[in-house]
C-alpha positions, 0 to 999 in steps of 0.5 A, a space after each residue: 499500499 502506498 500514499 500520495 502526499 499533496 502539499 499546497 504551496 503559496 510563497 513561504 519558500 523557507 517553510 516549503 523547502 524544509 517541508 519537502 526536505 523532511 519528507 525525503 529525509 524521513 525513513 518510512 516503509 510506505 512507498 509514496 509520491 509527492 504532488 506539490 500544488 503551486 498556488 500562484 507563488 512568486 517566481 523564486 518559489 516556482 524556480 525552486 520547485 522546477 529544480 526539485 522536480 528534476 532532482 527528486 524521485 516521484 515528485 510532481 508540481 502543478 503550477 497555477 498563476 493565481 492562488 486557488 485557495 487551500 481546498 481547491 488546491 488539495 482537490 486539484 492535487 488529489 485528482 492527480 494522485 495514484 495511490 490508495 491513501 491520500 496525505 494532506 500536508 501543510 507546507 509549514 510542517 516538518 515530518 519525522 521517521 516512521 510518520 507514514 507507517 504510523 498513520 497507515 497502521 492507525 487506519 489499519 486498526 479498523 476499517 471504519 477509521 477514515 481519517 488519521 492525524 499525527 500529534 503535533 506541537 501546535 494545532 487548533 485542536 487540543 487532542 492533536 497537540 502533545 502536551 509533553 512535546 519537547 519539540 519546541 523547534 523543528 530540529 528537535 522533532 525527530 528526537 521527540 518522535 523517536 521517544 513516543 514511537 512505542 505508544 500504541 492505541 490511537 485516540 478517537 475524535 468525535 468531531 473534527 481533525 485539523 488538516 495540517 497533516 492527515 491520511 485519508 482513505 482514497 475510497 472515502 475521499 472519492 465518496 465525499 468528493 473531496 474538500 468543499 471549495 466554498 471555504 476559499 483560502 481555507 479554514 473550516 474545510 477540514 471541519 466540513 469534511 470530517 462531519 461528512 465522514 462521521 455522518 457516513 459512518 467513518 471514525 476519526 483518530 489521532 495516532 499518538 505514536 506519530 509526531 509532525 512539527 507544525 509552525 501553524 499559520 505560516 502561509 497566512 502570516 507571510 502572505 498577509 491573509 486575513 486569518 481572523 476574517 476568513 475564520 469568521 466568514 467560514 464558520 458561518 458557512 460551516 454552521 449553515 451546512 451542518 445545520 442543513 445536514 442535521 435537519 435532513 433525512 439521511 443526509 449520507 448513506 451510513 455504513 456502520 453502527 453507531 456508538 451507544 450512549 446512555 443519556 436523556 435528551 429533554 425536548 420541551 414543546 412550547 408551541 410553534 409549527 410542527 416543522 420546528 419539532 420535526 427539525 429538532 427530532 431529526 437532528 437527534 436522529 442524525 447524531 453520531 451516537 444512538 441509544 439515548 432516550 428522547 423525552 418530548 414534554 408537551 400538551 396533547 396535540 395531534 400534529 405532535 403525535 404524527 411527528 413523533 410517530 414518524 421518527 419512532 423507528 430511529 429514536 428511543 422516544 417517549 412523550 410526557 403529556 402535560 396540561 394545556 395550561 402549562 404549554 407556555 411555561 417552559 420551566 414546568 415542562 423541563 421539570 416534568 422531563 427531569 422527573 422522567 429522565 433515566 439516562 446517565 447524562 441529561 441534555 436539553 433541546 427546546 423544540 425548534 432548536 437543533 443539535 449538530 450531529 456531533 453534539 451529544 458525543 462530544 459533550 458525553 466524551 468530555 464528561 466521561 474523560 473527567 471528574 466533572 459533572 457539568 459541560 457546555 459548548 458554543 452555540 450558533 443563532 439563526 434569526 428568521 425574519 420574513 423568510 430570510 435568515 441571519 446567522 451569528 456564532 459565539 466567540 470561543 475565547 470569551 465563553 469561560 465559566 466567569 462569563 456565565 454570570 454576565 449573561 445567558 451566554 451559554 443557553 440551556 441548549 449547550 449543556 449536558 450534566 450527569 443525572 446523579 449530580 442533578 438529583 433533586 434539582 429543579 428549574 425555577 418555575 416563576 421564570 419564563 425567559 431566563 429559567 435556563 440561565 438561573 438553573 445553570 448559575 445555581 448548579 454551577 456553584 456546586 460543580 466544576 464546569 468543563 467547556 468545549 470551545 466548539 459550535 455544536 448546536 443552534 438556536 433557531 428563532 422565528 418571530 413567533 418564538 420571541 417573547 412577547 413580554 420584556 425579560 428585564 425584570 427576570 434578568 434583574 432577579 437573576 442578577 440580584 441572586 448571583 451578584 458580581 464584584 468587579 466593576 467591569 463585570 457590572 458594566 458588562 451586565 448593563 450591556 447585556 440588560 440593554 440588549 435584552 430589553 427588546 427581547 432579542 439579545 442574541 440578535 443584538 450581541 451575536 447575530 448583528 456583528 456577523 450579519 454583514 459578512 455572513 453567507 445567509 444575509 438577505 440578497 435584498 439588503 441595501 448594504 449589499 447593493 451600495 458601493 463599498 466605500 459608502 457602505 463602510 462609511 454608513 457602518 462606521 457611523 452605526 458602529 460609532 453610535 452603538 459604541 457611544 451608547 454602550 460606553 456611557 451606559 457602562 459607567 452608570 449604575 443600573 438604576 441611574 441608567 434606566 432613569 436616563 433612558 426614560 428621559 430620552 433614549 436618543 440623548 448622547 450628550 453625556 460626555 461629561 460623565 466619561 471624563 475622569 476628575 482632575 485627581 485621577 488625571 494628576 495621579 496618572 501623570 505622577 505615575 508616568 515616570 515610574 511606569 516607564 523608567 522603573 528598574 525593578 521587576 515587581 510581579 503583577 500588582 493592583 493599582 498600576 495604570 494600564 498602557 495603551 500602546 499605539 504602534 508602528 508595526 503589526 504584532 505578528 511581524 518581526 519582533 522589534 522595539 515596540 514588542 520589547 516595550 510591550 513584553 517588558 511592561 507586561 512583565 513588570 505588572 502592567 496591562 498592555 493594550 497593543 493597538 495594532 497598525 492593522 485596521 479592521 472593517 467596521 462590520 467585523 468589529 464586535 462590541 460585545 467582547 473585550 480584546 483577546 490576550 496575546 501573551 500574559 498581560 498583553 491584549 490585542 486591539 484592532 480599531 475600525 476604519 475603512 482602510 486596511 492599515 494606518 499608513 494610508 488612512 485619511 483622518 476625518 471626523 467620522 473615522 476619528 469618532 468611530 475609533 474614539 468610541 471603540 476605545 471607549 468601549 474597550 475602556 468600559 469592557 476592561 475596566 480601564 481607569 488610569 492609563 498611559 498612551 505610549 505612541 511610537 508612530 506619530 500618525 496616531 496623534 489625532 486619536 491620542 490627543 482626543 483620548 487625552 482630552 476625553 479621559 485624561 490619559 497622558 501621552 508618551 512619544 517614543 521617537 524610534 526612527 527618522 519619521 520624515 525619511 521613512 514617510 518619503 520612502 514609503 509615501 505616507 503622511 505619518 511624519 506630518 503629525 510628529 512636531 505637534 506630538 513631540 511638543 505636546 506629549 507629557 514625555 518624549 523618549 528618543 
């Protein structure tokens, strides 16, 4: 048996050279061929590939003038493959001795295994990362691979494998017609293929005895591809496809028996069309596991009876009938389901919502392999408005247990818990809209929480499923019962409460930030027809308006905010309440010299000012002076907010979440603008106001009070002066280059702001 190794290459020459060299250097008993797909690379790369084709045995190159994107490049290469195993290999990898043998042996352990992956040092899936890997550098990879070669049994993965390096059976590949090319440059095409493989009855495994080094995202970084933007766009596409398969009858011809799961799924039916319940039950029938019991709790209904009977042969399904008066009381329906549940684990699926096919297996595995009794995942939201759908997904890095107290960020749909743990637990029947959130908060105080950072389920909200009454009173009750201590947490609760006042908080905080880039946005939407510049300017104005509202509301106590709301929702003239008093301003200025010049290395300490660092270089570029400043200040105990020179389209900015942490104490900020980077930005009042409001939102979300602005590129001057006027944050100008010369060389206007910045900053460093 032989393997065809397909390697797409898009520039990143040094990485591609190391990858090809490692393939031919690694010892293996598996015959192979290498097919390199040149994805429109530079002439230098093309010349190197031509030389390699002449000197390497079984080495072919397919040249293309334009980038095909990862999925299409792989498909093109696979069509030229000759052997029964296909190996998809990123060009930023280094393989080791025995890698092909180990992957082939993993597939050979069971004919139901369709895809096998090695372990690595870096990948977007924890199960593929070897936590003990000593190979932090590629030259250590072979030694570490030899250490782990004695491991035997591969590990099953219920949902997906990252395709940095996988071996796939040729018959499975042809049956599924390869990768879905709609994912363009890449990301989520591997999730898509793995889900189709699971639905077809195949298993995914990780060969724990094979190690392949992975640089990760090298091609994206070197070619300056918008990785985060592609991730957001492709996640929406994947969720849309997973949702359709979950609701379809027999989406794939399954060949193997499913693993049995001793669990109970409670399905409360509070109304709505029969198709909503049918979709929910169909998503249970399409799970990758079987044997669990489905408990439908509802008032008697002939249409419901027909829907249940239609799926009795595919599900262990029973109906708990309740009085008609309880139909619109979901907490009572859930309590009736809990009383009837007999499974070891319990999950919840409100009628109309759906599980993606791997939902139950993933959460059950999480609980089975831990000592915890409580697990939850990410979720997607679909809003149905008059026949068209808007979709949004939650943000993985923000869904931590601490965030649960800030709002209903993990609805009951996302959860699974052990039945023994919840013995005697009941839902609060006085709550209609937020009974699930209250239940989760109350129970989480008694158990360790596990979190799966993957979208596994979907809330589907039609106009007839939106609550008719305001949930504000319920929210206030839950918040009062579970108070928070940090001011920033209270500020986030205010934001959540504001979004919930309309009864559509998920639309405001989950769907709306993603709608303008989602694949399911309505074709008739005005923004799609407008010229790009006009559309972005409108979006920038809307974002500034939204951020302004959130910023002033976040700094006010809840009661005071509602009083202002009653006086007038449209009044934004509240800037004075955002301005720090003179004492805070003076304290920040007095702490300036200590923050920048202190020589000792204290641990992280309370009371220090935060550092907003306005940069001349991207974070993921070469490590330079700004990076050293950021890391050193973070090491000395300061929170550093790295404001990147790279800017983001306004429609991709989500005000619902704080910045992500790059390294301990360093947080990444991309500001909204109509240009891709600061160098070519034209400052106008609209852009300046939008950026100012974005910083105000970060200030509110992260609890920034005292702060120092560290500027190393003078073009930031209009913004930092405005922030100093508004918040009293002093300015340090770090003059690190001859800006006039660089401005002339690269034809930008950055140097025109330098004189004013140097003359009016609080501290000048050169």
